[in-house]
MIRO-122902 format. One record per residue (C-alpha): residue in three letters; x, y, z. Coordinates in steps of 0.02 Angstrom, whole numbers, plus 32768, in hexadecimal, padded with zeros to 4 digits. Layout:
N
ALAXYZ/...
END
This chain:
301
UNKBA947180526A/UNKBA5F71E852DB/UNKB9E4727E52D5/UNKB9E073275335/UNKB95C73A8531C/UNKB968744F5334/UNKB8CE74BE530C/UNKB87B746C526E/UNKB924742B523D/UNKB95E73825240/UNKBA2173605245/UNKBA3772BB5210/UNKBAF3728D5260/UNKBB6871EF5236/UNKBBFA71C05295/UNKBC8D71535261/UNKBC7D70AB52B4/UNKBD4370A752B5/UNKBDCE711C52F7/UNKBE2471755277/UNKBEDC71385255/UNKBF0C71D65283/UNKBF1E72045341/UNKBEC772BF534F/UNKBE4472AD52C9/UNKBD9A729452D1/UNKBD0372975266/UNKBC52729A5255/UNKBBC972A351BD/UNKBB3A730251B5/UNKBAA173295143/UNKBA2973AE5151/UNKB9A173D050E4/UNKB97D7483511C/UNKB9EF74C15195/UNKB9D1757D51D4/UNKBA3D75F251F3/UNKBAA375AC5287/UNKBB3D760552E8/UNKBBDB75A452D2/UNKBC3E75975383/UNKBCFC75A35394/UNKBD4A74F153A3/UNKBE0674D753D8/UNKBE1774615340/UNKBE2E749C5291/UNKBD9074905248/UNKBD87742A5184/UNKBCD574255131/UNKBCEC7395508C/UNKBC2D73C25058/UNKBBEC73504FC5/UNKBB2A73694FB6/UNKBAB073A54F36/UNKBACF74584F6F/UNKBB58749C4FD8/UNKBB6274E05096/UNKBB6175B25097/UNKBBDC760C510E/UNKBBBB76AC5156/UNKBC4A76FB5178/UNKBC8777B451B8/UNKBC71784F5146/UNKBBF577E950E6/UNKBC68776050A9/UNKBC2076CC5058/UNKBC7576235050/UNKBC2B75A85004/UNKBC6274D64FDD/UNKBCE7747C503D/UNKBD3F74E550A3/UNKBDC574D85132/UNKBDD5755551DC/UNKBE6A7572525E/UNKBE377554531E/UNKBDB675C55350/UNKBD4475C752B3/UNKBCB2764952E1/UNKBD0076A35363/UNKBCB07745538C/UNKBC0876E9534E/UNKBC3B772552AD/UNKBC1F769B5243/UNKBB80764951FD/UNKBB4B75A651A8/UNKBA9775925150/UNKBA81751950B2/UNKBA01749B5066/UNKBA1773E25051/UNKBAC273F15098/UNKBB26735C5097/UNKBBE2734F50F1/UNKBC6C72FF5147/UNKBCB9737A51D7/UNKBD54735F520A/UNKBDBA739D52A8/UNKBE64739B52AA/UNKBECD73A75336/UNKBF4774445334/UNKBFCE73DF5336/UNKBFBB737952A1/UNKBF5874055233/UNKBFFF743A51DF/UNKC025739551A5/UNKBF71737C516C/UNKBF5E74165119/UNKBFF5742450C8/UNKC00574D05110/UNKC011752551CA/UNKBF5E7547521A/UNKBFB57609522A/UNKBFAB7615516C/UNKBF007613518B/UNKBF0676B051DD/UNKBE5C768B5241/UNKBE09769C51A7/UNKBD7C7614514C/UNKBDE775BC50AC/UNKBDB1756F5009/UNKBDFF74CA5021/UNKBE0B74DC4F6E/UNKBE7F75704F7A/UNKBEE174EC4FED/UNKBEDE745F4F85/UNKBEB3746A4EE4/UNKBE7C73F34E7C/UNKBE9373634F17/UNKBE0473BA4F6A/UNKBD7773AC4ECA/UNKBDC072F04ECC/UNKBD8072D34F76/UNKBCDA732F4F71/UNKBCC472A04EC6/UNKBCFA721E4F37/UNKBC93723D4FC9/UNKBBF272504F5C/UNKBC1C71B44EDB/UNKBC15714C4F80/UNKBB6B71244FDC/UNKBB8370F75086/UNKBBCB716A511F/UNKBC4070E35142/UNKBC9770ED50A5/UNKBC9C71A35084/UNKBCF671A45147/UNKBD84711A5106/UNKBDA4718C5073/UNKBDA6722150DC/UNKBE0471CA515A/UNKBE84717650C9/UNKBEA57221507F/UNKBECE727F511B/UNKBF2C71EB5156/UNKBFA371FD50B5/UNKBFB772B650C0/UNKBFEA72C75171/UNKC07472245164/UNKC0B5729850DD/UNKC0AD73435135/UNKC111739F51A5/UNKC1047382525B/UNKC107741D52E1/UNKC18874045350/UNKC191739653DB/UNKC19974235462/UNKC0F0746F541C/UNKC08C73CB541A/UNKC0B973C854CF/UNKC08C746454EE/UNKBFD87450549C/UNKBFC873B054FC/UNKBFDE73FE5595/UNKBF527495555F/UNKBED37413552F/UNKBEF6738755B4/UNKBED67416562F/UNKBE29745B55E5/UNKBE8974FD55C9/UNKBEBC75145689/UNKBF7B74EB5658/UNKBFF4757F5698/UNKC03A75B855E4/UNKC0CE76265629/UNKC0FF7567567E/UNKC0FB750A55D9/UNKC19D75635590/UNKC1F9751F562C/UNKC1AC746E561B/UNKC1EF74575568/UNKC29874AF5590/UNKC27E753D5515/UNKC28175F55538/UNKC1EA76435543/UNKC1F276A15483/UNKC221761B5434/UNKC19575B2547C/UNKC1217620544A/UNKC151764D539C/UNKC1587593538B/UNKC0B4757153BD/UNKC0637605536E/UNKC0A375E352C0/UNKC084752952B9/UNKBFE2751F5321/UNKBF9075B952F4/UNKBF7D761A5389/UNKBFD476375411/UNKBFDC75ED54B7/UNKBF727663552C/UNKBEE37662548C/UNKBEF175B5549A/UNKBEE375A35555/UNKBE337608554A/UNKBDF875BD54B4/UNKBE0C75035502/UNKBDC8753D55A9/UNKBD2B7597553E/UNKBD0674EA54E4/UNKBD0A74875584/UNKBC9674F955E4/UNKBC28751E553F/UNKBBF374615549/UNKBBE0744C55F7/UNKBB5B74E155E5/UNKBB1C7480555A/UNKBAF1740155BD/UNKBA8F74535640/UNKBB19748256C8/UNKBAFF75155724/UNKBB7275B756FC/UNKBBC075C657A0/UNKBBFD752D57BA/UNKBC3475125704/UNKBCA075B85711/UNKBCE1756A57BF/UNKBD1674DB577F/UNKBD45752556D1/UNKBDD875875728/UNKBD8376345714/UNKBDA176BC5793/UNKBCE376B45791/UNKBC4C76B7574E/UNKBC5A775756FD/UNKBD04772656B6/UNKBCB4769B5643/UNKBC2A77075617/UNKBCB2777355CA/UNKBCF576EA556F/UNKBC6E768A5534/UNKBC22774954F1/UNKBCD4776E54A7/UNKBCD376B3544D/UNKBC2176A55424/UNKBBCA77695422/UNKBB4A77195481/UNKBB3176F15545/UNKBB5D76435597/UNKBA8E763455A3/UNKBA78764F54DD/UNKBB0D75C954BA/UNKBABE754F552E/UNKBA4D751F54A6/UNKBABF752653FF/UNKBAA674B25391/UNKBB607496535E/UNKBB7774835410/UNKBAE47405542F/UNKBB13739953AC/UNKBBC0737853FC/UNKBB8F72D45451/UNKBB4A729253B7/UNKBBD472BD5354/UNKBC6072B653A2/UNKBC1E724B543C/UNKBC8F726A54EA/UNKBD0B71EE550A/UNKBD52724955B0/UNKBDE6728E55DF/UNKBE8A7266558A/UNKBF1A721C55CF/UNKBF97728D560B/UNKC02172865585/UNKC0CB723D55BA/UNKC15F72A455CD/UNKC1DD723F557A/UNKC299725155BB/UNKC2E272955513/UNKC262732B5532/UNKC294733D55E5/UNKC33C734455BE/UNKC32E73DC5546/UNKC349735054AF/UNKC2BC735C5412/UNKC25D72BD5420/UNKC21F7267537C/UNKC18472D65349/UNKC100727D5326/UNKC108721953D9/UNKC0BC72AD5411/UNKC03272A453A5/UNKBF6B72B0540E/
END
């Protein structure tokens, strides 16, 4: 376990010692005694927050709404700077799900979340209470990660996969860090543009152009946090110019790139989810090149 300081608040951060049995699923454990109000910065993953401590984190959402306890939210949680997190004596496991596997794990499409933060109990019912109790009954973070991974792996295996063509389109966007040309994705998988756009949105929870912008923003934001200059980040990330990046950052977070560079939810990532480099480009099966549907799980990232 490592400690991340933000102001007077100390975040104890734990990481799994073993990778998940499900590709595209990553976890980290957080213990925070006094969490000052902090902005939730959008991320391309579906976020699953499993709390089990003596107190529950509070998410202050748009229009004065609040969410307490375990929650789930689709890609881009916190867009526009609309969601803040706070609380005391928080203990939780935060899970990031690739949109490609989220439908199977959740038992519902990320599109069904409609961009909102949803109580996990509303989605899973009694199972949400059971995992909270189980996480609280064990004393080590590694045991908590193992419990969480086993539960999510069972749900993944039982759940419906996304179309392989949709998975491939997401891979192209993800491995290019948002530089993929969305107009060419349909041609790559042998579908019409209308069909791919419709399936992508319904199965992953956001349209391809939004996915490209979100992935590109996430890459740029983490480089800003690492201390790189805004002009160089904008050029490397594929923005037309620095003003273009500034507008995107403002749209996603409600603040300037300089402010984003100090956001704790980004700065803690290197501790909680250490970078493993650029993912390898996925292999395009002969079936997909010929327009035939390959076995769905083959394309899971």
